N, C-alpha and C positions, 0 to 999 in steps of 0.2 A: 504494500500500500504506500503511495507517495506521501511525502511529508506535507502537511497542510500549513501554509505560512500566513494565511489570511491576507494575501497580497493586496486586494483592493483597499482595505482599511489602512494597511501600513503605508501604501503609496499616498493615500489621501492625507494621512497624518503628516508625512514628510513634506508633501507639496504645500500644505498649509503653513508649516514652519518656514520653508524656503521662500514662500510668497511674502511672509512678514519680514524676512531678512533681505528683501530686495533693496538694493542701494547700499548695503553694508560693504565694507572693503574686503577684498581678497577672499579667503576661504570662508569667511563669516557669512558670505552670501551664496557660496557654492556647495559646501560640504555640510551634510545634515548635522553631524555631531557638533561642529563648532558653531553652526548657525543656530542650533537649538539653545546652546549656552548664551549666545549673543542676544537672541530674542527674549529669553527669560530675564536677562539682566536689563535689557531695554524696557521691557514691560514693568519691571520693578521701579525703574527711574521715572517712567511715565506716570505711574500711579502717584509716586511721591511728588512729582512736579506739578501735577494737577492741583494738589493742595497748596504748594508753594506759590503758584501763580496768583491765587487769591490773596495770599499774604503780601506778595510783592506789589500788586495793584493797589491794595489798601495803603501801603507805605507811600506809593507814588501820589495817590490822591491827597493824603495828609500833607505831604511836602508842598504840593501845589496850593492847597488851601492855606497853609501856614504862610507861604511867601506872599500870597495875595492879601492876607489879613495884616501882615506886617506893613505893607504899603498903606493900609488904611489906619495904621496906628493901634493895632490890637494883636495880642498873641493868639496862637491857635487854641490853647486851652480856654482862655477867657472867651473866645469866639464861640466855642462849642457850649460853654456854660451859658452864654447869652442866648444862644439859639434855644436851649432847653427852657430858659426862663421866659423867653418870648413865645414859647409854644410852637416854634417852627420845626417841622418834622421833615427835613430833607436829608438824604443819605450823602455820604462823602463822595460818591461817584458823581452825583448831580452837582454838588457844590464845587467839585474840582472842575467839571466841565464849564460851569458858569464862570469860575475864576479865570479860566483860560480864554474862553470865547466871548463872554459878555460881561465885561468888567463893570458896566453901569448897573446891571441887575445885581451883580455880586456886591457892589457898593451899597445898594439899597438894603440888601440882606444884612450887611455888616452894621448899618445904621440901626436896623431893627434889633439886632443882637445887643448893640450898645444900649439902646433904650430898655431892653429887657434886663440888662445888668443894672442899670440905674434904678429901675423899678424894684429889683430884688434887693438892692442895697438900702433903699428907703424903707422898704417893708420890714427889713430885719432889725 
């Protein structure tokens, strides 16, 4: 009786890995064994960096907001505190976009935040 190798499933599994390794350099895209290791490592980093991308964008937004606030004479932390006191509920992505593309609207928001800070100081 001939040896059964389950060739269709094995070929499909190998083709799937080699397809994911397309574009890798050298044997990492040609040979199954090295391609498998490279793909597993790449998928591990891709999972990690999907989380890191969110972290990096939040840092970028905060830097942009902070720079725009300092031009208006306010620090980032006081600005965020003023937004909370004024009851303005905008996320950092929108605030950063306004700071970069529409400085007039961002200036109006900063003025509202300053008013919120003043109201908070007088009530306390």
